[in-house]
Phi, psi and omega in degrees: 000133183279131178277096183293329181295315180295320180296318178298317179298320179297316178296320180296320179295317179298315181296321180294322178294319179295318178299319179294320179293320178297316179297322179295317180292321177298318178296322180293320178297316178298323179296313181291326175298318178296319179295324179294315178298318181293320179295320178296320180294320180296327182277321188242342187275174178287144179261006182294143179252014180292138177278152176292122181304331180294341181294333180295336180287348180281348186279137176263050186295323183297317181291323185283330186254001182294141179222098185299333184274354182282140182289156180293139179286158173296137178277142181235120180261126180261122178248117182258141172248103182269142172269157177292162181302334181301326182291336181295317179297322178300318178296318183296327185260356188295332183273356184264144174295146184240131174246126184255128174247117186255135178247123181230159176282144173301154183305320184289345180263004184267049177238143181291134181286345181271308187244350181084002179291168183282132177278145175239160181285110182275317181194185178229139166272126184242129174237133182248139177222152174270124179254128179259128175254107182299155179298142178233155182243133176217163179259128174254125180255119178268117184242114184251130179283139177244128186247147172218168184260121179296321182296317180292328177298327181274322193249338186244156175284329182256127179245113179292138178246128180238132179246143177292144179296143180211138181298147179292147177281156181289327172220118183297137178071021184235159174280355183295135175238163177306318182290323181293313180295319178297321179295316180297315179296318181297316181296321183280313191264345175253312182269359175060036179260112181299162183296330180291329175289320178297322178303316179293323180293318175300319181297322179293340177265008176087015180239125177265103180232102187283163186292330178296318178297315179298319178298319178297319179297316180297313181297316183293313182292326176297313182291319186281319193243334182264328181299320176301323177288322177302315180298321179291322178293326177295318178300319180289323179301319185288348175276351178289159180257345179225125180228164173238148180219151176200171179207155178211161185282152172216138180262125177242121189289321187245087176237140180301134174061027178223146176286152179301332182279351183291153182267134166251183186224143171252114179268150179229136176227137181210162179285169181268184184290340182271359183292137178290319178240101181298140178228133177234118183236133173259148180219112179279133176218158187280350183210180179255017182294150184292346181295333183290308175294331179295319179287319182295323184255027187298332180259010181265133176227110181170211182259132180237116174282133181205168175275197185278006182297127186294341180300331179284335186291342179278354182283146180279052180225172177270116183274130174255106181287161188263120178291335179292319177299318179293321180297325180300326180297319179286328175296318177296323177296321179293319182287343181276358180246156177303149184300326182295334183268355187287313181302128178080359180291166179299321179297318179295320178297319178297316179297321178297318179295317180293321180300326179296321178296317179292326177298318178296321179298323177296320179294329185260010187301325183271003182279152172297153183305322181296316180291322177297321179300316180293320178298315180299316185297324185269331186245306189283317184300315176300325178293321179293318179296321178295326178298314181291325175297321180294313183287336175298326183273002180288135177257091183228157178287133186295333182274346177287154181306320179293326177291322177293321177296318178299315181296317180299316181297317181290324178295323183269000187309309182300319181284330176292324181282348179295344179299337182273007178279337185207138181291344179278343179287160185237155183289339183230167174254030183296332179301314179293319181296320178293327181283331180274347182299319178303324177293317181296319179294316178297323181298329178295338181264311182266354166069312186203167171256144183282317185229167176295324178298320178293322179294320178293319178298320178299319179298317181292314182294316176302320180298314180294319183291312183291325175293321177299315179298319180296332181262016174075031179254155173276119187304313182296311182298322180291317178298316179299318178299318181296316182289339174278331191257315187300320179299338180262350190275152173275165181300321182291342182269356186293326181300327180286351180263357177295161188306335179257007185288157182291336184280349180289120184289161184295329183292347176276350186265144176291142177294142178281120184265127179295139180276117183292133175081006181253007180272101182202178179223154181251145174217146180287140177259000000 
C-alpha cells in the first residue's frame, strides 16, 4: 500500500526547494542586471554628484519644525545696488597693464567741411582688445667685476681680491634661471604638460633643452629651495585642530624591490575651511600602509576627515567619515536599477534623507563654528540619527547594491556621526578630494614618475603650488620669486617667504575681483 502522506510531504519538500532555488536565481539575475547597469553608467554616464534641486521639495520640513508658540522673527529687507553689465568688463581688465594707441587727424585735415572753421576734439571712440605676447627666450649674462690693489701687487706678498656682490644662481654651473625653472614647473604641475612636450616646445623656440636636464633641474631646485619651506608648512599644519586627508595611486618605475607596474601612493593632507592660512601638502610613499599617515601626523591631535579606508582608523585621532562617500553607495544602488523602478525606491528615499542634511549645511555655511554646532545639535543630528534607525530596519539582501550601501553606512556610523562633535568639522571630505584632483589630472598626462627622487620632488612642488593657489597667489610668479629669494635668504627669514608671508610681493597675488551684484546694504523692517 502506497503511503500518500509521505509522498505528498516529499513533493512539498521538493517544491519548496525549487521555489527557494528559483528565488535565489531571480535575486542573482537582479544582482547581475544591476551590476551591468552600474558598469554602463560608470563607462558612459555622467559622473556629477549634484542632487536634483527638486528633491528638496520632498521634505516636510515646515510640518516637522513648526512651533506655534515661537514669536515671529524680525524681518530683514535686502536692498541691492546693481551695477550695469558694463562695469563687469572694467573689473575683469582692471588688473592688466594698458597700452593706448591714439589715432588723430593730421593738422591740415582738421577743418570743417561746411564753414572751414577749426575742428576741436569732442570725444573719443574707444575699442578694447586683449593682446597676447608669446613667451620669448633670451640669454642673460651675469658679469661680476673683480678688484685688486695695484700697490699691494707691487709691494706686498698678499694681494686682497674684492668681488662685486651678485645674487646666487639657482643651480651653480647651470643655465637654469629662476624664471626657467618656474616655467618648467608651472607647465608640468599646473598646465599638465609633460616634460617631453615641453622639450618639443623649447625646440620650436630654437633651444635644445632635453627632458633629462629639465627633470634634474626640477629635482634639484625642489630639494634645495622648496623642501625647507615644505618642512615649515608641515610643522604649521600639525598645529591645526581639524585636517582632511586622502590618497591616490602613483606609478614609480624605479623603486627598490618593486616591479615597475606596482602602485605607490601619493598622500594628501590639508587644513579645513576655518584655517586662516590654508595649507595643502602631498606626501609620496611606497605603499598604502597606515604607518605612513601615522608618521606624517605623529604630532597631530584633533579631528581628521577621511574616507572609509581602514588605514586611517588606526591613527590616535578622531576620524570624521565622509557622508559623500556613503551617499555614493546609495547612488550606485539607484543607478543599478531600471529607471522605472527608481522613484520611491529605498535608494531614492535614502538619498532624499541625506540631501536634507546637506541642504541644512548650505543654509548654515556662513555661521560661526559655535553657532553651527548648536544648529546641528538641535536640527541636523536628530535627522541623522533617524536616518540610521531607518536603514537599520531595512529588509534587503546583503549582496544587492542597496544591501551593500546599508552595510557600509552602518559600519561607518560612529565615524559619520563624529561630525557633530565640533562645528568646524564638515559633512564631507570634498576639500581633500578637490585638492588631490590637480595631481590626478596631471597624472593622466605624464602617467608615471621615473624615480623616487622625482616622485618626492613632485610631491613638494605640488604642495607649494596648491598652497599658493589656496592663498590667492599666482603659481608661476610665486615660484619665480622663491627661486630668486630663497638662495639668498637666511634660515630665519624663510617663514616670511611662505605663501601668507609678509615678504611675498604684491605682483605674486591674484587681483581681488569685485563680486557682481553683491554691493548692497541691509536695513531692518
